N, C-alpha and C positions, 0 to 999 in steps of 0.2 A: 683134333679139330672137331667141333660139335656138329650135330646133325643139321643145324640151320645153315651152316656154310655149304654143305653139299646140296642142300635144297636150292640155295642161291645159284650155285654152279649149274644146276639143271635148268633153272629159269633163264639164266643168261645164255646158255648154250642153245636153248630153244629160240630165244629172240635173235641171236646171231645168225642162225641158219636161215631164218626167213628174211632178216635184214640184208644178208649178203645176196639174196636172190631178187630183192626188190629195189635196193638203193646202191647204185654203182659208186664206188669211192671217188671222192672229189679229184684225187690225183689222176685217176683214169679219165674222168670226164674232161679235165683240162687238157690232157694229151690228145684226146679225140678232137677237141675243138681246135687245137693247134694243127693237128693232121688235116682237118678240113681246110684251114687257111693255106696249108702248104701243098695240098694235092692239086695236081695240074690236070688230071683226067676228069672230064666232065661227068662221066658215069661214076667214077670213084668218089667224086665230090658229092654226087647225089646220094650215094649209098651212105656216106658219112653223115649227111644231113638226116637221113632216115634213122640212122642209129641214134643220133642225138635226140631226135623227137621221141623215139622209143624209150630212151632213158628217162626223159622228162615226164612222159605219160605214166610210166611205171611208178615213178617216185610220187607223183601227185595223187595217183589213184590207189597206191599201195598194191600194185599188181606185179606179177613176175616179169622180169625183163625178158626171160626166155622160158620155154616150156620145159627145158632140161634142168631138173633140180640137182643134177650132178651126183658125183660120189662125195659124201660128206667127209671132209678132211679138216682136222683141227690141229693147230700148233699151240701147245700150252707151255708157257714159260713160268717156272715156279721160282718165287723169291725165297727169302729166308723164313720158310714155314715148314712145319712138320705135317705132312698129309698122308692119307691112305690113298695110294695110287689106284687100288681096286675101287674104292668109293668114288674117286675122281672120275675114272673111266666110266663107271656105271651111271654117274650123274650126267655126263656128256651124252652118253648113249640114250638115256631116258629123255634128255632134252631134244635130241634129233627125232626120236619116236613121237614125242608130243607135238613138235612143230609140224611133222609130216601129217599126222592125223588131224590136228586142229585146223591147219591151213589147207587141207586137201591137196597136199603136194604130190606130184607124181612119184610113186615108189619105183626106184630104179634098180635096187640091189637084188640080184638073183644068184642062185647057185650056178657056178660057171659051167657045169656039165648038164645038170637036169633042167636048168633055166627056171627053176621054181622061185617065184618072187617072195621075199620075206614080208612084203606088204607095208613096211613102215620105214624103210631105208636103214634098218639096223640088222645086225647079224653077229655071227661069231667074231668077226674082225671088222665089223662096221658099226659106228664110224671109224675111220682111220685116225688115230690120235698119236701125234708126235710130242714127246715131252723133253724139254730142255731146262736147264737151271740158269737163272738170271738173278744174281744177288743184288743187282741194282734196283730191283723191284721192291726190296724190303719185305714187309709183311703183306705181300699181295701176290696175285698171279695174273698173268695176261693170257687171254684166250682169243685166238684168231680162227675164224671159220672161213674155209675156202671150199665151197661146193664146186667140184671139178667136173665140168661137162665132158661127155664121152667123145664128142666130135674132135675136140682139141687133144684130149688125152690119147686117143687112138693114133694121133699123128706123132706122138713122142717116141723117142728111140734111145737106145743105149748101145755102146760098143766098147770093146776092150782093145785099144790101140797098142802098138808097140812103142816103147820109149823113143825109138828112132824116128817115129812119125812126127814127133815134136809139135810145135805150135801150128805149123802148116797143116798137119793131119787133123788137129782139133778144129781149125777153121773150116777145112774141107768137109768134115763130118757134119758140122753145124749147118753149113750152107746146103748140103745135100738133103739133110733132114727137113729144113724149111722149104726147100724147092719141091721135095716130094709131097709135103703137106699141101702145097698150092693153095687153093681156096677151100679145101675140104674141112679145115679146122676153124673156119670163120675169122679170117684176118680183117684188120691189122692185129698182129699177134703181140703178146708179151712172151718173150723167149727166155726161159730159165735154163741155165747151163751149169752142170756140175762137172768138175774136173778133179780127179784123184780119188783117194780112199780106196774102196774095193767095190765089188759088184753092187751090194745093196746100199752102201753109203753114197755112192755117186748119184744114184737115182734120187735119194733123199735130198742131196745137195741141190739138184736141179729143181726139185719141187719147192724146197725152201727158198730158192732164188725168186720164185714168183710170188712169195708172200711179201717180199719187200716192196714198199710203195714206189711208184714210178718217180723218177727224178732223183733218186738216191743211188749214187755210185758206190761200188765196193771200195773200202778204205785201202785195200791192197793195190799197189800201183800196177802190177802186172794184170790183175783181174780187171781193174778199171780200164786199162788200155785195150784189153780184149773186148770189153763191153762196147767201147766207142768204135773200134774197128769193125766189129761184127754188126753193130747197129747200122753203120754206113753200108756195109756189104749186103746185108739182108734187104735193105730198102732199095738197093740197086738191082734186085732180082726181077723187079717189074710185076710181081704178083698182084699187088694193089689190094684195096678194100674188097673183101669177099671174093677175091680171085679174079676180078674183072679187068685187072691191069691198072697200073698207076705207080705213083711215086712212094706211097706209104704202104709198106707191108708189115712193119713192126712199130709198135708204140714204145717199146723199150726192150732192152737186152740186159739181163742180169747174170752175173757169173759168181759162183761160189767155188772155192778151191780148198782141197784138203791134201795133206801129205799122203803119199802112196808108196807101194813097194818099189824097190829098185828096178824090177823087171816088168812093171805095169804102167799103163796110162789109160785108166778108165775115163770115159766121157759119156755124159747123158744130156739129152736135150728134152726139156719138158715144155711143150707148146701150150700156151693159154690163149683162149680166144679174146676178142676185143672187150668182152665184158669185164674181165679182170675182177670177178666177183670176190669180195673180201670184206669181212666185218670183224671188228675187234672190240674188246672191252677189258678193263682192269677191274678185278674184284679184290678188295682189301679184306684183311682178317676180320675187321669189324663190320663186314657185309656192305660196304659202300661200293657202288658200281659206277664206272665211267665208261660210256660208249664213245668210240672214236672212229674217225675215218669216213663218215657218211656225209651226204650233202645237206642233211637236215639237222 
């Protein structure tokens, strides 16, 4: 792949980072509007109204929806193309750096022990980039940016259940995790749940689940049933918008499942705040770019 392609990836990655922070996806906005109509708590309804006005102002004025510019996370799906993964990663990293510096974004990424700030939201392992293959894309790649705020990320959790704990154990852990989050992660939440795999894969499955647009259920029947049951149960916790109490605690619940070892039952819950920040684009081999998912 020629140099121009990687330059285009850098440009798109830069745009996506800022776009995710300023334009909330239409599927999320529609769910918040629906939540406003369903919420019975007057205070909860007022908060949802403020959230909707915040989204509208940010979009119209090209401003950040929240001061937290998040941990930069990217999901890259590669079609039938031969790419240098090193150049691909470097291009996305340079895009994050450029977006941070050009747009004066808050630099969040620090060394975990010294707390020394890298100054541009990049580092040895930042941005976090997940790569998957998707032959359906043909001669193109899809890039999805999801800047993950720390308030919701800090409320996420992982456990290694026993197989005997079964579905009831999974449900109990998910509900305990959301209940523990309360209002600290800025509900109403988007709840991503990973089940199966091993320690590291289940965490990725939970994160991948929140990349999925709201309103799209898992094609797997058991996963879809869990999504519906947990969505109902979570919204019965009474946490409500921003934790003030009410009917709407979750905008959506997404489940991803993988095979696991006969003696394991890993479960991870990734909490996403009401913003559901996400921006995506498809870049073709001939450098055509299609941005998707925004309100504009």
